N, C-alpha and C positions, 0 to 999 in steps of 0.2 A: 504646141502639143507634143511634138517629138521629144523635146527636152524633158518634159514632165514624165513621159513614159520611160525615158532613159534613167531619170533620177529615182523614180518610184517603182520601176520594173524589177526585173530579175536581179538578184544579188550579184555584185561584181566579184570576180575571183580575187582571193587574197594574194598579196605578193608572196613569192616562194618562202622567204624567211618567216613571214607571219603564219603561213600555212604550216610550216615545220613546227613552229612554236605552239600552234593550236593542237596539232597532232600529239606533241609532247605532253601538253597539259591533259589531254584526254587519256593518254597512256598512264600518266602519273596518277590521275584520279582512280583508274581501275586498279593500279598497283596499291595505292593507299587503302582502298576499300578492302582488299585482301589482307592488309596488315591491321585490320580492325579500326580504321579511321572512318569517321563520319564526315562527309563534306558538308560544311555549313554554308559556305559562300564562295563564289568564284569571282575573281577580278574585282576585289573591293578597292574602290578609289576613295581616298580621303579628301575632304574638302580643302585641307591645308597642303595638299600635295602628297605624293606617295601612293603606292599601290601594292596590294598583296595578291598573288596569284590564287592561292587557296587558303581559306580559313577552315580549319578542321578541328575535330575532337578525337584525340587518341583514346579510344575506349578502354584499352588495356591499362594505360597509365593515368587515366582520368585527368587529362591536361588539354588545354586549348593550344592548338598548334598553328602558327603562321608559316605557310609553306611557299617558298620561292622555287619555281620550276625552271630549270635551264636545259634546253634541248640543243643538241649539236648533231650533225651528221656523223662526225667522227671525233674522237678525243686524242688524235695523234699529236696535235700541237700543244694542247693543254686540257685538263679536265674542265667540264662545264662550270663547276663550282668556282673556278678562278674568276669568272665574270661577276660574281657577287662580291665586289670590292667594297671598300669602306663607304663610298658614295652611295652605292646601291643598298647597302645595309641601312644607311641613314634613311633612305626613302622608305624602305620596308618598315623600319621601326617607327617612323613618323605616322604611317598609316595604322600600325598596330596600336600605338598610343591612342589614336582616335577611336579605334574599335573598342579598346578596353575602357575608355572614358564613357563611351555609350553604354557599356554594360554597368558602369558605376558599381563595380565590385572589386575593390583593391586586393582582396585575398585570393583571387582566382589564379591558379598556377598556369603558366604558359611557357612556350619555348618557340624558337625559330629553327625550322628545318629547311634543308635544300633537297630537292629531288633532281638528280641528274638523269637525263634521258639521252642516250646515244643510239642513233638509228642504224649505223653501219659499222662493221659488216653484218651484225645481227643486232636486234633490239636488246639494249641493256638498260636497266633502270636501277639506280642506286639511291638509297635514302640515307641522308646524313643528318642524324638527330643532333640537336643542340649545336647547329652549325655556327652560330654566333649569339651574343647576348645583347640585351638592351644597353646602350652606351651611357644612359643617365637615368634619372628618376622618371618614373611613369608619368607624373603630373607636372613635369617641367615643360 
């Protein structure tokens, strides 16, 4: 009985790095809404692997946007965008391809953005539009 209560009881605290990431995603959502983005989906996980932090619609440019959020306490050593290397881009584009195939609309304009969130010494949020492109054909 004790194990069941522990398993189904109160939520466990997230590890500090996961908690920081979640705070960054929430800050990014607020920021993007102010930039006329509509949040369509959070943490889309593709069946074939890959994940997208936020799937949005940029209302000003009328484009679907796949957003990767990178949060760091500080950017003294490197900007958060540096963590979105080729391997990470591949995972994001893999998930984006699945999303687009589900829409079954080849003509829809889309792009990949990165939102950098740096929490110290003060909160800074930066949007990098068109941070990278699809490396190959959508239906490959």
